[in-house]
N, C-alpha and C positions, 0 to 999 in steps of 0.2 A: 503493499499497499505507500500512501505519498505519509512522512510523517512529517505529524506538526510537531515542529522544531519547540514544544512548552518543555523537554524533558520527560513525561508524566505525570508533570505536578500540575492539575487541575485547579485553577483557584476556584475556591467555593463560593456559585452564585449568590445573592445574597437570595434570588429566587431565581427559582429552577425551571424555564419554562418548557425543556425537553421530557423533564421528569416528569411533569403534569399530564406531559402529550400521553406518554406512556402507563402511569397510573391512573388518569383517570376520561382519558381520552382515546382509550386501545387505538392512538396512533390515527383520531378525530378528531386534526386541529383547530376548525371550529367549536367545538364542544370546552378542548384545553385553553383556547379564546376568552369562549364566553364566562369561564370562571374567572380569568382574568379581569374582564371586565366586571364584573360581581365585586373582585377584590376592589376596582378602583370606587365602583361605588356605594358597595358595604361597609370596606376598611376606611377608608377616606372620612365618612361619616362619626364611624366607633375612636378612631381615631382625637377627633375635634371631641368628640365627647369627654372622649378622657384628660384630655389639655384643659376642658374645662370645670370637669370634677376636681382636676388637680388644682388648677386654681384658688377654688372655692373649700379647698380642701374637703369633699365631700367623700371620705373613704367609701361609702355602702357604693354612689354611682361608678368611683373612680374602681373598684373590684371587675363593680358590671360591663366598664369598658374596655378594662383589658379584656376580658373574659370573651368577649366578640373579637377583638381583636385578635384572641388566640384563632379563633376558630376562624376569621379570614386569612389568618397566615399558614396553617394548613390546606387552602385552597391554592395559594401559590408557592408551596413544596419549599418554607421558609422556616429550618427551623430553627435560625437565628433570630426571626421576630416571636416565633409559639416562646421560645422562652424566655425574651426579652418582658415583650405581655403579661409570662406564668408567673415569674420574679414582682411585679408589680401586683401582679393580681394577690398571688399569697400574701405580700408587706402588708397592701389594702385591710387585705381579713385579718390580718394578727394584728393592724394598728400600728405595724413598726416604722413613724413618721419620720424617724433621723432616717433611716436606709432609703425612704421614698426616691426624696432629690434627686437622687446618681445613678437611681434605677431608671425614673421619669428621662433623664439626662439621653441614657443608654437606648431606652426607648426608642425616645425621641428617634436617635441618629439609623438606626437603622430602620425605623419604620420609613424616611425618608431616602432610607437606600433602597431598600425594597420598591418604593413606590416609583422610583427615577428606575429601577430595574424595568421592572411590570412593563411600563410605559414605553423605555428602548421596546423590550422584546417584541412590542405588539406593533413597532410605529406608530407610537401613542406620542411622541414627544411635546409637541403643541396641542394637537386639537382632543378636543377634550369626547369622549367617549357619547355620540349622541346616536345610538339605534337603538329606539323603542321595538321590540320585534316582541309583543306581548303584553298584558301589565299585570301587574301584581299587587 
């Protein structure tokens, strides 16, 4: 074959579209794409809720929002984001206020990287997903 000269070391991606195609889409790229779109549609509002809850120091709301993000992180095969959201969720649940600032900062950074990766994989660099096929 043609060696892709990266010495076999693949940098882990923050979101793995190919893995999602395998996992969810069984080769159906459209399904994987719709999963990615749903990450943008559900993940971004959940992320915003989380930041808002944190600004109000509303721990129950913070826990719920982190739980939502953890779910959508699974959609896009992002263990890093799942873990970051889980750590926020647990700290909120256990009321470990002192741990939360750093956890939120980490979560924020990882979420942004995942969002950039998702948009890049979908070729959505600038244009928002405005495809309403069916209502929910």
